C-alpha positions as CSV (number, residue, x, y, z in Angstrom):
1,X,-21.5,-3.7,8.8
2,X,-21.4,-1.6,5.6
3,X,-19.0,1.2,5.0
4,X,-21.9,3.8,5.2
5,X,-22.9,2.6,8.6
6,X,-19.3,2.5,9.8
7,X,-18.7,6.0,8.6
8,X,-21.9,7.3,10.3
9,X,-20.8,5.6,13.5
10,X,-17.3,7.1,13.3
11,X,-18.7,10.6,12.7
12,X,-21.2,10.2,15.6
13,X,-18.5,9.1,18.0
14,X,-16.3,12.0,16.9
15,X,-19.3,14.4,17.4
16,X,-20.0,13.1,20.9
17,X,-16.3,13.5,21.8
18,X,-16.3,17.0,20.5
19,X,-19.5,17.9,22.4
20,X,-18.1,16.4,25.6
21,X,-14.9,18.4,25.3
22,X,-17.0,21.5,24.6
23,X,-19.1,21.0,27.7
24,X,-15.9,20.4,29.8
25,X,-14.3,23.6,28.5
26,X,-17.5,25.7,29.0
27,X,-17.8,24.3,32.6
28,X,-14.2,25.2,33.3
29,X,-14.8,28.7,31.8
30,X,-17.9,29.2,33.9
31,X,-16.1,28.3,37.1
32,X,-13.3,30.6,36.2
33,X,-15.7,33.5,35.5
34,X,-17.6,32.8,38.7
35,X,-14.4,32.9,40.7
36,X,-13.3,36.1,39.2
37,X,-16.7,37.6,39.7
38,X,-16.6,36.8,43.4
39,X,-13.2,38.3,43.7
40,X,-14.4,41.5,42.1
41,X,-17.4,41.7,44.4
42,X,-15.2,41.3,47.4
43,X,-13.0,44.2,46.3
44,X,-16.1,46.3,45.5
45,X,-17.5,45.6,49.0
46,X,-14.3,46.5,50.8
47,X,-13.9,49.7,48.8
48,X,-17.5,50.8,49.5
49,X,-17.1,50.1,53.2
50,X,-13.8,52.0,53.3
51,X,-15.4,55.0,51.6
52,X,-18.0,55.1,54.4
53,X,-15.6,54.7,57.2
54,X,-13.2,57.4,56.0
55,X,-15.9,59.9,54.8
56,X,-19.2,61.3,56.1
57,X,-21.0,58.3,57.4
58,X,-24.3,60.2,57.8
59,X,-24.6,60.5,54.0
60,X,-23.9,56.8,53.3
61,X,-27.3,55.2,53.7
62,X,-27.2,54.0,50.0
63,X,-23.8,52.5,49.0
64,X,-22.7,51.9,45.4
65,X,-22.6,48.1,45.8
66,X,-25.0,45.7,44.0
67,X,-25.3,43.2,46.9
68,X,-26.3,43.6,50.6
69,X,-23.6,45.4,52.5
70,X,-23.4,46.5,56.1
71,X,-20.6,48.8,57.6
72,X,-19.7,48.9,61.3
73,X,-17.5,51.2,63.2
74,X,-14.6,50.1,65.4
75,X,-17.1,49.1,68.1
76,X,-19.0,46.9,65.7
77,X,-22.0,49.3,65.7
78,X,-23.9,49.3,62.4
79,X,-23.5,52.7,60.9
80,X,-24.5,52.2,57.2
81,X,-26.2,49.8,54.8
82,X,-27.0,50.0,51.1
83,X,-30.6,48.9,51.8
84,X,-31.6,52.1,53.5
85,X,-31.6,53.0,57.1
86,X,-35.2,51.9,57.4
87,X,-34.2,48.4,56.4
88,X,-31.3,48.2,58.8
89,X,-33.0,45.8,61.1
90,X,-33.7,43.4,58.2
91,X,-30.2,43.8,56.9
92,X,-28.8,43.2,60.4
93,X,-30.7,40.0,60.7
94,X,-29.4,38.7,57.3
95,X,-25.8,39.5,58.4
96,X,-26.0,38.1,61.9
97,X,-24.7,34.7,60.6
98,X,-21.7,36.3,59.0
99,X,-18.4,37.3,60.7
100,X,-17.7,41.0,60.0
101,X,-14.4,41.6,58.2
102,X,-12.0,44.2,59.7
103,X,-10.9,47.2,57.7
104,X,-7.3,48.3,58.5
105,X,-5.7,51.6,57.7
106,X,-2.0,52.0,58.6
107,X,-2.3,48.9,60.7
108,X,-5.2,50.2,62.7
109,X,-8.8,48.7,62.7
110,X,-11.1,51.6,61.7
111,X,-14.2,49.5,61.3
112,X,-15.9,46.3,60.0
113,X,-18.1,45.4,57.0
114,X,-20.2,42.3,56.1
115,X,-21.9,41.2,52.9
116,X,-24.5,38.5,52.1
117,X,-22.9,36.3,49.5
118,X,-25.0,36.0,46.3
119,X,-24.8,33.4,43.5
120,X,-23.3,34.3,40.2
121,X,-26.5,33.4,38.4
122,X,-28.6,35.6,40.7
123,X,-27.2,38.7,39.1
124,X,-29.7,39.8,36.4
125,X,-26.9,40.6,33.9
126,X,-25.2,37.3,34.6
127,X,-28.5,35.5,34.3
128,X,-29.2,37.0,30.9
129,X,-25.7,36.0,29.8
130,X,-26.1,32.5,31.0
131,X,-29.4,32.1,29.3
132,X,-28.0,33.3,26.0
133,X,-25.0,30.9,26.3
134,X,-27.3,28.0,26.9
135,X,-29.4,28.8,23.9
136,X,-26.2,29.3,21.7
137,X,-24.8,26.0,23.0
138,X,-27.9,24.0,22.2
139,X,-28.2,25.6,18.8
140,X,-24.5,24.9,18.2
141,X,-25.0,21.2,19.2
142,X,-28.0,20.6,16.9
143,X,-26.3,22.5,14.0
144,X,-23.0,20.6,14.5
145,X,-24.9,17.3,14.6
146,X,-26.8,18.1,11.4
147,X,-23.6,19.2,9.6
148,X,-21.7,16.1,10.9
149,X,-24.5,13.8,9.6
150,X,-24.6,15.4,6.2
151,X,-20.8,15.3,6.0
152,X,-20.8,11.6,7.0
153,X,-23.5,10.8,4.4
154,X,-21.5,12.7,1.7
155,X,-18.2,11.1,2.7
156,X,-19.7,7.6,2.9
157,X,-21.2,7.8,-0.5
158,X,-18.0,9.3,-1.9
159,X,-16.1,6.3,-0.6
160,X,-18.6,3.6,-0.9
161,X,-19.6,4.2,-4.5
162,X,-16.2,3.5,-6.1
163,X,-15.6,0.8,-3.5
164,X,-18.8,-0.9,-4.5
165,X,-17.8,-0.6,-8.2
166,X,-14.5,-2.3,-7.4
167,X,-16.2,-5.0,-5.4
168,X,-18.5,-5.8,-8.3
169,X,-15.5,-5.8,-10.7
170,X,-13.6,-8.2,-8.5
171,X,-16.8,-10.4,-8.3
172,X,-17.0,-10.4,-12.1
173,X,-13.3,-11.5,-12.2
174,X,-14.0,-14.2,-9.7
175,X,-16.8,-15.4,-11.9
176,X,-14.5,-15.5,-14.8
177,X,-15.7,-12.4,-16.6
178,X,-12.6,-10.4,-17.6
179,X,-14.2,-8.5,-20.5
180,X,-15.1,-5.3,-18.8
181,X,-12.4,-2.8,-17.9
182,X,-12.2,-1.4,-14.4
183,X,-12.4,2.4,-14.3
184,X,-11.4,4.2,-11.0
185,X,-12.7,7.4,-9.6
186,X,-12.6,9.2,-6.3
187,X,-9.7,9.7,-4.0
188,X,-6.1,9.0,-5.0
189,X,-6.0,5.8,-2.9
190,X,-9.2,4.5,-4.5
191,X,-7.8,5.3,-8.0
192,X,-4.6,3.4,-7.2
193,X,-6.6,0.4,-6.1
194,X,-8.7,0.5,-9.2
195,X,-5.6,0.7,-11.4
196,X,-4.1,-2.3,-9.6
197,X,-7.4,-4.3,-10.2
198,X,-7.3,-3.2,-13.9
199,X,-3.7,-4.3,-14.1
200,X,-4.6,-7.7,-12.5
201,X,-7.6,-8.0,-15.0
202,X,-5.3,-7.3,-17.9
203,X,-2.7,-9.8,-16.7
204,X,-5.3,-12.5,-16.1
205,X,-6.8,-11.9,-19.5
206,X,-3.4,-12.2,-21.0
207,X,-2.6,-15.3,-19.1
208,X,-5.9,-16.8,-20.1
209,X,-5.2,-16.1,-23.7
210,X,-1.7,-17.5,-23.3
211,X,-2.9,-20.6,-21.6
212,X,-5.4,-21.2,-24.3
213,X,-2.8,-20.7,-27.1
214,X,-0.3,-22.8,-25.1
215,X,-2.8,-25.7,-24.7
216,X,-3.6,-25.6,-28.4
217,X,0.1,-25.5,-29.4
218,X,0.9,-28.3,-26.9
219,X,-1.9,-30.4,-28.3
220,X,-0.6,-29.8,-31.8
221,X,3.0,-30.6,-30.9
222,X,1.9,-33.8,-29.2
223,X,-0.7,-34.8,-31.8
224,X,1.8,-34.9,-34.6
225,X,4.3,-37.5,-33.2
226,X,1.4,-39.5,-31.6
227,X,-0.3,-39.6,-35.0
228,X,2.9,-40.6,-36.7
229,X,3.7,-43.4,-34.2
230,X,0.1,-44.6,-34.3
231,X,0.1,-44.8,-38.1
232,X,3.4,-46.6,-38.1
233,X,2.3,-49.2,-35.5
234,X,-1.1,-49.7,-37.2
235,X,0.6,-50.1,-40.6
236,X,3.0,-52.7,-39.2
237,X,0.2,-54.5,-37.3
238,X,-1.9,-54.8,-40.5
239,X,1.1,-55.9,-42.5
240,X,0.9,-52.9,-44.8
241,X,4.3,-51.6,-43.6
242,X,7.3,-53.8,-42.9
243,X,8.5,-53.8,-39.3
244,X,12.0,-52.6,-40.1
245,X,14.6,-51.3,-37.8
246,X,14.5,-47.9,-39.5
247,X,10.8,-47.6,-38.7
248,X,11.4,-48.5,-35.1
249,X,14.2,-45.9,-34.9
250,X,12.0,-43.2,-36.4
251,X,9.2,-44.0,-33.9
252,X,11.8,-43.9,-31.1
253,X,12.9,-40.5,-32.2
254,X,9.3,-39.2,-32.1
255,X,8.9,-40.7,-28.6
256,X,12.1,-38.9,-27.5
257,X,10.8,-35.6,-28.8
258,X,7.6,-36.1,-26.9
259,X,9.6,-37.0,-23.8
260,X,11.7,-33.9,-24.2
261,X,8.6,-31.7,-24.5
262,X,7.0,-33.2,-21.4
263,X,10.2,-32.8,-19.4
264,X,10.7,-29.2,-20.5
265,X,7.0,-28.5,-19.7
266,X,7.4,-30.0,-16.3
267,X,10.5,-28.0,-15.6
268,X,9.0,-24.7,-16.8
269,X,6.0,-25.3,-14.5
270,X,8.3,-25.8,-11.6
271,X,10.3,-22.6,-12.4
272,X,7.1,-20.6,-12.7
273,X,5.8,-21.7,-9.4
274,X,5.7,-18.9,-6.8
275,X,7.5,-21.2,-4.3
276,X,10.6,-21.5,-6.5
277,X,13.7,-19.9,-4.9
278,X,17.2,-19.7,-6.3
279,X,20.3,-20.7,-4.2
280,X,23.0,-18.2,-5.2
281,X,26.6,-19.1,-4.5
282,X,30.0,-18.0,-5.7
283,X,30.9,-19.6,-9.0
284,X,34.4,-19.8,-10.6
285,X,33.9,-18.1,-14.0
286,X,36.7,-20.0,-15.7
287,X,35.5,-23.4,-14.4
288,X,31.9,-22.5,-15.5
289,X,33.0,-21.7,-19.1
290,X,35.2,-24.9,-19.2
291,X,32.3,-27.0,-18.0
292,X,30.0,-25.6,-20.6
293,X,32.5,-26.4,-23.3
294,X,32.9,-30.0,-22.1
295,X,29.2,-30.6,-22.1
296,X,29.0,-29.8,-25.8
297,X,32.4,-31.1,-26.9
298,X,30.9,-34.1,-28.8
299,X,28.4,-31.9,-30.6
300,X,31.1,-29.3,-31.4
301,X,33.3,-32.0,-33.0
302,X,30.3,-33.5,-34.9
303,X,29.2,-30.3,-36.5
304,X,32.1,-29.2,-36.6
305,X,32.3,-25.6,-35.2
306,X,34.9,-23.6,-33.4
307,X,34.2,-22.9,-29.7
308,X,35.8,-19.9,-28.0
309,X,35.6,-18.6,-24.5
310,X,36.4,-15.1,-23.2
311,X,36.4,-14.9,-19.4
312,X,37.2,-11.5,-17.9
313,X,36.3,-12.0,-14.3
314,X,37.3,-14.6,-11.7
315,X,33.9,-15.3,-10.1
316,X,30.3,-14.3,-9.9
317,X,27.2,-15.1,-7.8
318,X,24.4,-17.2,-9.2
319,X,22.5,-20.5,-8.8
320,X,25.0,-22.8,-10.5
321,X,22.5,-25.5,-11.4
322,X,19.8,-23.2,-12.9
323,X,22.3,-21.0,-14.7
324,X,24.1,-24.0,-16.2
325,X,20.7,-25.2,-17.6
326,X,20.0,-21.7,-19.1
327,X,23.5,-21.4,-20.7
328,X,23.2,-25.0,-22.0
329,X,19.9,-24.2,-23.7
330,X,21.4,-21.1,-25.4
331,X,24.6,-23.0,-26.4
332,X,22.6,-25.9,-27.8
333,X,20.7,-23.5,-30.0
334,X,23.8,-21.6,-31.0
335,X,25.7,-24.8,-32.0
336,X,22.7,-26.1,-33.9
337,X,22.2,-23.0,-35.9
338,X,25.8,-22.3,-36.5
339,X,27.1,-23.1,-40.0
340,X,29.7,-25.8,-40.2
341,X,33.1,-24.3,-39.8
342,X,31.6,-21.3,-38.0
343,X,32.2,-20.1,-34.4
344,X,30.4,-20.1,-31.1
345,X,31.7,-17.8,-28.4
346,X,30.9,-17.8,-24.7
347,X,31.9,-14.6,-23.0
348,X,31.7,-13.8,-19.2
349,X,32.4,-10.2,-18.1
350,X,31.4,-8.0,-15.3
351,X,32.0,-4.6,-13.7
352,X,31.3,-5.3,-10.0
353,X,27.6,-4.2,-10.3
354,X,26.5,-6.8,-12.8
355,X,27.6,-10.0,-14.6
356,X,27.2,-10.4,-18.3
357,X,27.1,-13.9,-19.9
358,X,26.9,-13.7,-23.7
359,X,26.7,-16.5,-26.3
360,X,27.4,-15.5,-29.9
361,X,27.2,-17.7,-33.0
362,X,27.9,-17.1,-36.6
363,X,25.6,-18.3,-39.3
364,X,21.8,-18.2,-39.5
365,X,20.1,-15.2,-38.0
366,X,16.7,-14.4,-36.5
367,X,14.4,-12.0,-38.4
368,X,13.7,-8.8,-36.6
369,X,9.9,-9.5,-36.4
370,X,10.6,-12.8,-34.6
371,X,13.1,-11.6,-32.0
372,X,10.3,-10.4,-29.6
373,X,8.7,-13.8,-29.8
374,X,11.6,-16.2,-29.3
375,X,10.9,-16.4,-25.5
376,X,7.2,-17.3,-25.9
377,X,6.1,-20.8,-25.0
378,X,6.3,-23.3,-27.8
379,X,7.2,-20.6,-30.3
380,X,9.3,-22.0,-33.2
381,X,10.1,-19.4,-35.8
382,X,11.4,-19.9,-39.3
383,X,14.9,-20.2,-37.9
384,X,14.0,-23.2,-35.8
385,X,11.0,-24.7,-37.5
386,X,12.9,-27.7,-39.0
387,X,15.2,-28.3,-36.1
388,X,14.7,-30.6,-33.1
389,X,13.6,-29.1,-29.8
390,X,10.5,-28.6,-27.6
391,X,10.0,-24.9,-28.2
392,X,10.3,-24.3,-24.5
393,X,14.1,-24.0,-24.1
394,X,14.3,-20.2,-24.4
395,X,11.2,-19.8,-22.3
396,X,13.0,-21.7,-19.6
397,X,16.1,-19.5,-20.1
398,X,14.2,-16.3,-19.6
399,X,12.5,-17.6,-16.5
400,X,15.8,-18.6,-14.9
401,X,17.3,-15.2,-15.7
402,X,14.3,-13.5,-14.2
403,X,14.6,-15.6,-11.0
404,X,18.1,-14.2,-10.7
405,X,16.6,-10.7,-11.0
406,X,18.3,-10.2,-14.4
407,X,17.4,-9.5,-18.0
408,X,18.1,-11.3,-21.3
409,X,18.4,-9.7,-24.7
410,X,18.8,-10.9,-28.3
411,X,20.7,-9.3,-31.1
412,X,20.8,-10.8,-34.6
413,X,22.1,-9.6,-37.9
414,X,22.5,-11.2,-41.2
415,X,26.1,-12.0,-42.0
416,X,27.2,-11.4,-38.4
417,X,25.1,-13.9,-36.4
418,X,23.1,-14.0,-33.2
419,X,24.0,-13.0,-29.7
420,X,22.1,-13.8,-26.5
421,X,23.1,-11.7,-23.5
422,X,22.2,-12.5,-19.9
423,X,22.7,-9.7,-17.4
424,X,22.7,-10.7,-13.8
425,X,23.1,-8.5,-10.7
426,X,26.5,-8.9,-9.1
427,X,24.9,-9.6,-5.6
């Protein structure tokens, strides 16, 4: 069922409920009015009869009472009626089925009176009022129905038009067309939905562009070592190149680079999966820093560089396995790009609300225009173009930090060095 039909149905049901309530209330009011009218008529009849019995009864042939009224003396003898004395016999016949009501004055019965009960609608004034009320009620029902239908049509179109536009936009996105922007109009809720769809479209477009670029970069990074190995093997097979140990070692290094790229790519895909969850646990900060140093001890001695640690807290909460991988990637880059005789510093601090892990290295620096790109997939700037690596290490670091709900920043200045800082929430 379309939104327009549903809206019409809702308005129609609401209209029927309102009309039903109106009819119930009018019926209740009518019964209340009828009851009050009967009460007033009874009081009027008693007062008219009392006037006759306490006054000159010979002058009371016509009483000021709109209905049929008969007045009797204490002996139940008819002495007056408001239909004229000539009509007494007919009045008496009409009243024979009624029980006369006694009239008491100071506790003594001075006479009786009887009336013929009439219906509320038999009164001419009441009848005119009822007819007018019925006409007004019918006119109100038809007018309300017309207004409700027009309001339903307007509201349905007001809601369905932007909803239809968003539906078409989503269908275009489903079909792969992300070129047209989604513009929202209408109510605040509709605008919020359209903005969310536009945000999704922009993100999908960005992801598509990124995937395309990533696939091209990945193909390029794999094509180079594959072509090199292929040329070496074909040359050795044709006897053009001698099958020396050095050539086999170079081919092996190319294969190791390909293996590293594939492994990093596989790990990044796992980390970017929506099902990936971290397993936070308390980590001894001093042990963590010492473990990081031990992992790179051979590389530190080989470079050589000085390695310093500055641990200002006892422990922090994080996924030890993932965070070790992230810090290892940063340290590996820091040692690689540190000048011989320079220094690499791992610092762990915190203030109870957040934990900060910083890695600083002296030596080469990252140009300002490249800092915003260092976390992009397969990006290898001038500072790393001639160094080994897959180009995914810092992308993996950023993803691990984000999984922890943290942030990572880079500061680099010529003559001072580069600092990577990971900020993690304390809990």
